[in-house]
C-alpha positions, 0 to 999 in steps of 0.5 A, a space after each residue: 572588373 567582375 567580382 565573383 561570389 560563391 552564391 552561398 548564404 546563411 539562414 536569415 533570422 526569420 528562417 531560423 525562428 521558423 525552424 526553431 518553432 517547428 522543432 518546438 511543435 514537434 517536441 510538444 507533439 512527441 513529449 506526451 507520447 514519450 511520457 505515456 510510453 514511460 508510464 506504460 512501462 512503469 505500470 507494467 513493472 508495478 503489475 509485475 511486482 504484484 504478480 511476484 507478491 501473488 506468486 510468493 503467497 502461493 509458494 508460502 501456502 504450498 510450503 506451510 499448507 496455510 497462507 501467511 498471516 495478515 500482520 494486522 489481525 483486524 481493524 477495529 478503527 481504534 488503538 485496540 487493533 491487534 498485530 503480529 510483530 512481523 508484517 506479511 511482506 517480511 514473511 514473503 521475503 524468501 519467496 521473492 529472492 530476498 532470503 538474505 534480508 529475511 535471515 538477517 531478521 530475528 525469527 526466534 523471539 516468542 510472545 511469552 518472552 516479549 513483555 519481560 524482554 530486557 532492556 526493551 520490553 514490548 507492550 503485548 496488549 497490542 500483539 497477537 499471541 501467535 507473534 513470533 520474531 522481533 519487531 523490525 525497529 527493536 534496538 536489541 536486534 540491530 541486524 533486524 533494523 538493518 534488514 528492515 532498512 533494505 529497499 526491496 524493488 518488488 515492494 515499490 511502484 515505480 510510478 510513485 513520484 517521490 524519491 526513497 530518500 525524501 520518502 523515508 529519511 529514516 531509511 526504512 524500506 518503502 511499501 506501495 501495496 496493501 493486503 486487505 484485513 477487512 472491509 466494513 462499509 455500509 451495504 444497506 439503504 435506510 441506515 445512519 450512513 449512506 451505502 458505500 461509506 463507513 458506519 459511525 456506529 461500532 455495532 453497525 460497523 461490525 455487522 458490515 465487516 467482511 474478512 479479507 483474503 488473509 487472516 491471523 488464524 493459524 488454520 487459514 488457507 486457500 480453502 478459507 477463501 470460499 468466494 474463490 481465489 479468482 474473485 477475491 483481491 489478495 493485494 492492491 496498490 496503496 502507493 505514495 505513503 511517506 514520512 511526515 517530513 515528505 510534506 503532502 505525502 506524509 502518512 500518520 498513524 495514531 496506533 501505538 507501536 509495541 516498543 517506544 524505542 525507535 518509534 516515530 514520536 509524531 504519530 501519537 500513541 502511548 509508546 510512539 507510533 507506527 510507520 505507515 510507509 515501511 514494508 516491515 511494519 504490519 500496520 503499513 502492509 495490511 489495512 482495513 478498506 473503509 473508504 474516506 471515513 475521515 473526509 469532510 467531503 465525500 466519504 464514499 469508498 472508491 479507488 483513487 478517491 481524493 486523488 487530486 490535487 497532489 496532497 489531496 483537497 482541503 476536505 481530505 488531505 493525504 496526511 489524514 488516515 483513509 484519505 488518498 494513499 493513506 490506507 485506501 486503494 490508490 495509485 499514480 497510474 491514470 484511470 485506476 490501480 493494479 490488484 493481485 487476485 487470489 489466483 495469482 493473476 493481476 488486474 487493472 481496476 478502474 477508478 470508476 469501479 462501483 463500491 459494491 463490486 469493490 467490496 464484493 471482491 475484497 471480501 473472501 467469505 461474504 458469498 457475494 461473487 461477481 463476474 470476473 470481467 469487472 
């Protein structure tokens, strides 16, 4: 008797393994493309953040006929640096659709009352006489603290590879950008330090200091930027700074906060330290551009200096000031970082950009103007 069969058969083990291998190869080919597309989208969002920050400065200037103050009023390299009580990002909140956060923060406290304020007086030797409004972490103003703990999407680059909770367990809103107070690297050959690195001599450092785009001078405006708005950096990326519990992303400051209460004891200073990752802290929002002046290796000023490995090389760990994302132009985008120029445009600056050009476009009054196609 004949036995009929259906003629159907399943995959053999070899065929199944071949199919799985083909799928694996296809995924391996597609994954880099997907990751590149995602990073391109994140970089575009970061660029848009800086665009909004630039427009906010322009709207502020249009309203008050002066630019917002720089928060950090200078950068002496020591504890004598003077600050406003409020940061530049705080002043910009109403111009990035965050007026509700701004209104929560005290705007009435005057400098003349800060030293005698009870129960939490300020150490006014670290404050500029034009300071107005409570410090963001003052326990006498709980609504100000609550506002400062608001996460502002415009202030965070989406490429930063650390979550908000890990980055700021104290809940203060993070800040991934940097207004430049001054830039002070050596320009001439034949000095004690090489060109493009920060002088160790304080007199020489002062001679090399060039003012940034913003200032604490109440009369400072766009007309003060004599090198031209198009040719001068307003704000640049400085991504990834975090609380020390974040490990390799930790950012430390030895500069004292004006109040001891709610300060961060791990940073030093007589009254506690400053939060180098919080948009509400003037020491986070604005920094001096000095190059990797504390590095045991290269101290040259450049974008994304000591970027690898994550956490920095042994000679310049990111926990050290001026290393990696700590006070210097830094991003997690491949090849460079975004910068908002004074005219409101945003440019992507290559990490191979020469220090001469970087210093020239960071200074607002040095008379050194470079072509706009840098």
